[in-house]
C-alpha positions as CSV (number, residue, x, y, z in Angstrom):
1,M,13.9,18.5,-22.2
2,E,11.9,20.8,-24.4
3,G,8.9,19.3,-26.1
4,A,9.0,16.3,-23.7
5,F,6.0,14.5,-22.4
6,R,5.7,13.4,-18.8
7,F,4.9,9.8,-17.7
8,R,4.5,8.3,-14.2
9,L,6.4,5.1,-13.8
10,I,5.3,2.3,-11.4
11,D,6.8,-1.1,-10.8
12,M,4.8,-4.3,-11.2
13,A,3.9,-4.3,-7.5
14,G,2.4,-0.8,-7.9
15,S,5.1,1.3,-6.2
16,E,5.8,4.6,-7.8
17,L,9.2,4.9,-9.3
18,G,8.9,8.5,-10.3
19,I,7.9,10.7,-13.2
20,I,10.0,10.9,-16.4
21,E,10.1,13.2,-19.4
22,W,10.0,11.4,-22.7
23,P,10.2,12.7,-26.3
24,A,7.1,10.9,-27.6
25,E,3.5,11.6,-26.7
26,S,2.7,8.0,-26.3
27,V,4.4,4.8,-25.1
28,E,3.3,1.3,-26.0
29,I,3.5,-2.1,-24.3
30,G,7.0,-3.5,-25.1
31,D,8.7,-0.1,-25.5
32,A,11.7,0.4,-23.3
33,V,11.8,3.6,-21.2
34,R,14.6,5.1,-19.1
35,L,14.0,4.8,-15.4
36,P,14.9,7.7,-13.0
37,D,18.1,5.8,-12.1
38,G,19.2,5.8,-15.8
39,E,18.5,2.1,-16.5
40,M,16.1,1.0,-19.3
41,A,13.1,-1.2,-18.6
42,P,10.3,-2.6,-20.7
43,V,6.7,-1.3,-20.4
44,V,4.3,-4.1,-19.5
45,E,1.1,-2.1,-19.1
46,V,-0.1,1.5,-19.9
47,Y,-2.9,3.2,-17.9
48,D,-4.4,6.3,-19.6
49,D,-4.7,8.8,-16.8
50,E,-7.2,10.9,-18.7
51,E,-10.3,9.3,-17.1
52,H,-8.8,9.7,-13.6
53,G,-7.3,13.1,-14.1
54,R,-3.7,13.9,-15.0
55,E,-2.2,14.6,-11.6
56,G,1.3,15.8,-12.1
57,G,0.7,16.7,-15.7
58,V,1.4,13.1,-16.9
59,Q,0.3,11.6,-20.2
60,A,-0.2,8.2,-18.7
61,T,1.0,5.8,-16.0
62,L,3.4,3.1,-17.2
63,V,3.9,-0.2,-15.5
64,V,7.5,-1.3,-16.0
65,D,9.4,-4.5,-15.3
66,D,12.3,-3.1,-13.4
67,G,13.6,-6.5,-12.3
68,S,12.5,-6.2,-8.7
């Protein structure tokens, strides 16, 4: 996806779900994002990875409620 931004997704227990590409530079709490399996899930918390380094070239880590 050209012009996409990368975000790391974790579930509410802290397990990594994967890294997604998203068309927007930022994502807010309450926004829905597409999980690696294609399902949509709401964002419940956003961690700005800038202060801890952007490992994997991600903009931020998003905590999602994936129903698990």
